[in-house]
Every structure is written in C-alpha cells, then in structure tokens.
C-alpha positions in Angstrom: -44.5 19.9 -14.7 -43.6 20.6 -11.1 -43.9 24.4 -10.5 -40.5 26.1 -10.6 -40.6 27.3 -7.0 -40.7 23.8 -5.8 -37.0 23.4 -7.0 -37.4 19.8 -7.9 -34.7 18.2 -10.1 -36.0 15.2 -11.9 -33.5 12.7 -13.4 -35.5 10.2 -15.6 -34.0 6.7 -16.5 -35.8 4.3 -19.0 -34.7 1.4 -16.8 -32.5 0.8 -13.7 -31.9 -1.7 -11.0 -33.6 0.4 -8.3 -34.1 4.2 -8.2 -33.1 3.9 -4.5 -29.7 2.9 -5.4 -29.3 5.7 -8.0 -30.6 8.4 -5.5 -28.6 7.1 -2.6 -25.4 7.3 -4.7 -26.4 11.0 -5.7 -27.0 11.8 -2.1 -23.7 10.6 -0.9 -22.1 12.7 -3.7 -23.9 15.8 -2.4 -27.2 15.9 -4.3 -29.4 18.6 -2.8 -32.9 18.4 -1.4 -35.5 17.8 -4.2 -33.4 15.7 -6.6 -35.5 12.9 -7.9 -34.8 9.8 -9.8 -37.7 8.3 -11.9 -37.6 5.2 -13.9 -40.0 3.6 -16.3 -38.8 0.2 -15.2 -36.8 -1.3 -12.3 -35.1 -4.7 -12.6 -34.5 -5.0 -8.8 -37.1 -2.7 -7.1 -37.0 -2.6 -3.4 -39.7 -2.9 -0.8 -39.5 -2.8 3.0 -37.5 -5.3 5.0 -35.7 -6.8 1.9 -38.8 -7.5 -0.2 -39.0 -7.0 -3.9 -41.2 -4.3 -5.4 -42.5 -5.7 -8.9 -41.8 -2.9 -11.4 -42.8 -3.9 -14.9 -42.0 -1.4 -17.7 -44.8 1.3 -18.1 -47.1 -0.1 -15.5 -46.2 2.3 -12.6 -44.4 5.3 -11.4 -41.1 4.3 -9.6 -39.3 7.3 -8.1 -36.8 8.2 -5.3 -36.7 11.7 -3.7 -33.6 13.0 -2.0 -34.8 14.7 1.3 -32.4 16.8 3.3 -33.8 17.1 6.7 -32.1 17.8 10.1 -35.1 18.3 12.3 -36.5 16.4 15.2 -39.5 15.2 13.1 -37.3 12.7 11.0 -39.4 9.8 12.4 -42.4 11.2 10.7 -40.9 11.5 7.2 -42.5 8.2 6.0 -46.0 9.2 7.2 -45.5 12.6 5.5 -44.6 10.9 2.3 -47.6 8.7 2.5 -50.0 11.7 2.9 -48.2 13.5 0.1 -48.4 10.6 -2.4 -52.2 10.2 -1.5 -52.7 13.9 -2.0 -50.9 13.8 -5.4 -53.0 10.9 -6.6 -56.2 12.6 -5.7 -55.1 15.9 -7.4 -54.2 14.2 -10.5 -56.9 11.5 -10.9 -59.7 12.0 -8.3 -58.9 8.6 -6.8 -59.1 8.5 -3.0 -56.8 6.0 -1.2 -56.2 5.3 2.4 -52.9 5.2 4.1 -52.0 2.1 6.0 -49.2 2.2 8.7 -46.4 2.5 8.2 -45.9 3.0 4.3 -48.7 1.6 2.2 -51.5 3.2 0.2 -54.6 1.0 -0.2 -58.0 1.0 -1.9 -60.2 -1.4 0.0 -57.8 -4.2 1.0 -55.6 -3.8 -2.1 -52.2 -2.1 -2.2 -52.0 0.8 -4.6 -48.5 2.1 -3.6 -45.7 1.5 -1.3 -43.2 3.9 0.3 -39.7 3.2 1.6 -37.4 5.6 3.5 -33.7 4.9 3.7 -31.1 7.1 5.5 -27.7 8.2 4.1 -25.0 9.5 6.5 -27.6 9.8 9.3 -26.3 11.6 12.3 -23.9 13.9 10.3 -24.4 17.2 8.7 -24.6 15.5 5.3 -27.5 13.3 6.3 -30.3 12.6 3.8 -33.3 10.4 3.6 -34.2 8.8 0.3 -37.9 8.5 -0.1 -38.8 5.8 -2.5 -42.3 5.4 -4.1 -43.7 2.6 -6.1 -47.1 3.5 -7.5 -49.2 1.1 -9.5 -50.7 3.2 -12.5 -51.8 0.4 -14.9 -52.8 -3.2 -14.4 -50.0 -5.5 -15.1 -49.1 -9.2 -15.3 -47.7 -9.5 -11.7 -46.9 -12.7 -10.1 -50.0 -14.6 -8.5 -48.9 -13.7 -4.9 -48.8 -10.0 -5.9 -51.8 -9.8 -8.2 -54.1 -11.2 -5.5 -53.4 -8.2 -3.2 -52.5 -5.4 -5.7 -54.6 -2.7 -7.5 -53.8 0.1 -9.8 -55.1 3.7 -10.5 -56.4 2.8 -13.9 -57.8 -0.4 -12.7 -59.8 1.4 -10.0 -61.0 4.2 -12.3 -61.6 2.2 -15.4 -59.9 4.8 -17.5 -56.4 6.0 -18.6 -54.7 8.7 -16.5 -52.1 11.3 -17.4 -48.7 9.9 -16.1 -47.0 13.1 -16.5 -49.6 15.1 -14.5 -49.6 12.3 -11.9 -45.8 12.6 -11.5 -46.0 16.3 -11.3 -48.8 16.3 -8.7 -47.0 13.7 -6.5 -43.7 15.6 -6.5 -45.3 18.9 -5.8 -47.2 17.4 -2.9 -44.0 15.7 -1.6 -42.2 19.0 -1.7 -45.0 20.8 0.2 -45.5 18.1 2.9 -41.9 17.7 3.6 -41.6 21.6 4.1 -44.6 21.4 6.4 -42.8 18.6 8.3 -40.0 20.9 9.3 -42.4 23.7 10.2 -45.6 22.1 11.7 -45.1 18.4 12.3 -48.4 18.3 14.1 -50.2 19.1 10.9 -48.6 16.0 9.3 -49.9 13.8 12.2 -53.4 15.3 11.9 -53.4 14.8 8.1 -52.3 11.1 8.4 -54.8 10.3 11.1 -57.6 11.7 8.8 -56.4 9.7 6.0 -56.1 6.3 7.9 -59.4 5.0 9.1 -57.8 1.6 9.5 -55.5 2.9 12.2 -58.4 2.7 14.6 -60.4 -0.4 15.4 -58.6 -2.8 12.8 -57.6 -6.2 14.0 -53.9 -6.9 13.5 -51.5 -9.8 14.4 -47.8 -9.7 15.0 -45.2 -11.9 16.7 -47.9 -14.2 18.0 -49.9 -11.4 19.5 -53.2 -9.8 18.4 -55.2 -6.7 19.1 -57.1 -3.7 17.7 -55.4 -0.7 16.3 -55.7 2.5 18.4 -54.1 5.2 16.3 -50.6 6.5 16.3 -48.7 8.6 18.9 -46.9 11.7 18.2 -43.7 9.9 17.1 -45.5 8.0 14.5 -45.6 4.7 16.4 -48.7 2.5 15.9 -50.8 1.8 18.9 -52.5 -1.6 19.4 -54.8 -2.5 22.3 -54.5 -6.0 23.4 -56.4 -7.8 26.2 -53.7 -6.7 28.6 -52.3 -3.4 27.6 -51.7 -1.0 24.7 -48.7 -1.9 22.7 -46.4 0.6 20.9 -45.1 -0.7 17.6 -42.3 1.0 15.8 -41.4 -1.6 13.2 -42.0 -5.1 12.1 -44.6 -7.0 9.9 -48.2 -7.0 10.8 -51.0 -9.0 9.5 -54.0 -6.6 8.9 -57.5 -7.9 8.8 -59.1 -5.4 6.3 -62.5 -5.7 4.9 
C-alpha cells in the first residue's frame, strides 16, 4: 500500500466509463489533493485529443489522480506525471521505459502507458488538475490498430507482476514528483530530459513540416530543428520516427 504520509485516498471501482469523469466530479465537489480513482475496467476510457484508451478488464491500471496545484509550474504537470509513472514502474517491476513528449511511456517504439491532464476550475482558488494514467500491465486482445503499436509490462518482462505493488509504487512516485514540482520544478525538467533520449535527434513530422527534436524548453514545450529555424511546439499531433 501507499505509505500513510503520502495521504493518498484511493477509490476503487470494478468498472466505470472513465476514471477521469469520476475524478473530475469529485474535484468539482471539493475532493482534496491525493484523491485517486482506480478502475479494473473502463468502458469509455479517454486519451489525448478525443481519442479512446482501450481499457479491457484486468489488463491494465486505469487511474485518475486529483492534483491541487496553484504554482507557476502548472505547465509541467504532465511531464512530472510521466517521470513519476516511469519511476513507479521501475521500482515495482524493474522495467525501464522512456518518456515521449508530451505524455507517453514507451519501450522501443511501442506504447506502454499514456498520461492525460485535464483542468477543473482553472484560474480559480478551487482549481485542480486531473492526471489520468492508462498503463498496460498484461497482454490483451486489443483492436489491430492498437496492438500493432502497444506493449505491456508482463509482455516485456515475460513474467507476472504484482499489480497491487505496481499501483502503490506509481501513486507514491506521483505524490513525490508533484510535491517536487511545487518546490523545485527544475528537478522535474532535469529528470524528464534524462528519461527521454528520443527528445533529441529524432525525426518528427507535423502539419506538413518535419525536423529533428532538440529537447524541451523550461516551460515543457518541445523544440524541433527544421531546415529554417527551431520550432517550439506546445500541442498537437506529431508523427515520430522511432527505431
């Protein structure tokens, strides 16, 4: 279980439409920092930009963490969460994953986890950010377009993993990294850069343009060198040419 000093409050559901929906409602009703909704199955899991996150029962960890942040480092919260989930996976299982801007964990070219951040009452004293995590734990019968680019912890390791330990380590790491975000955002940037070799020198395409990644700036934007200049990307879909 998560250590008591972390003050994480886990609400477990056997199935739900989306843990993001439940956590957002709790946040709007005043849920404190550290309330977490975890489901064994989602029937309408959400990814970035309106995509669907496939969430078959028992195949993954599907959770949403209510984060109460008022600081200037709010733009880095997705990067902090990515580092945290990566750390939690490594602590629980020994598997090392890379982070890929802005919100994926990958092993080689395949996606292991996705992270989503959605604001609630942003700009008010009651603001919160809901951090959603979809983590593939076991191989599953995904649709063909998903299975071609997805992987799982047990698929990579070739052995079962302790799901309770995995959840505990991920939540403990999230708590610690979010606290660090308030105190020393530079440490989050340093950790993210160390965990993302593909953020430098990887070919990407977007909006009819292409270039090579050149790291992130201190606000978390991705830098891409093109033939003419260095572009600063803060959102959007990129095609990554990973090996």
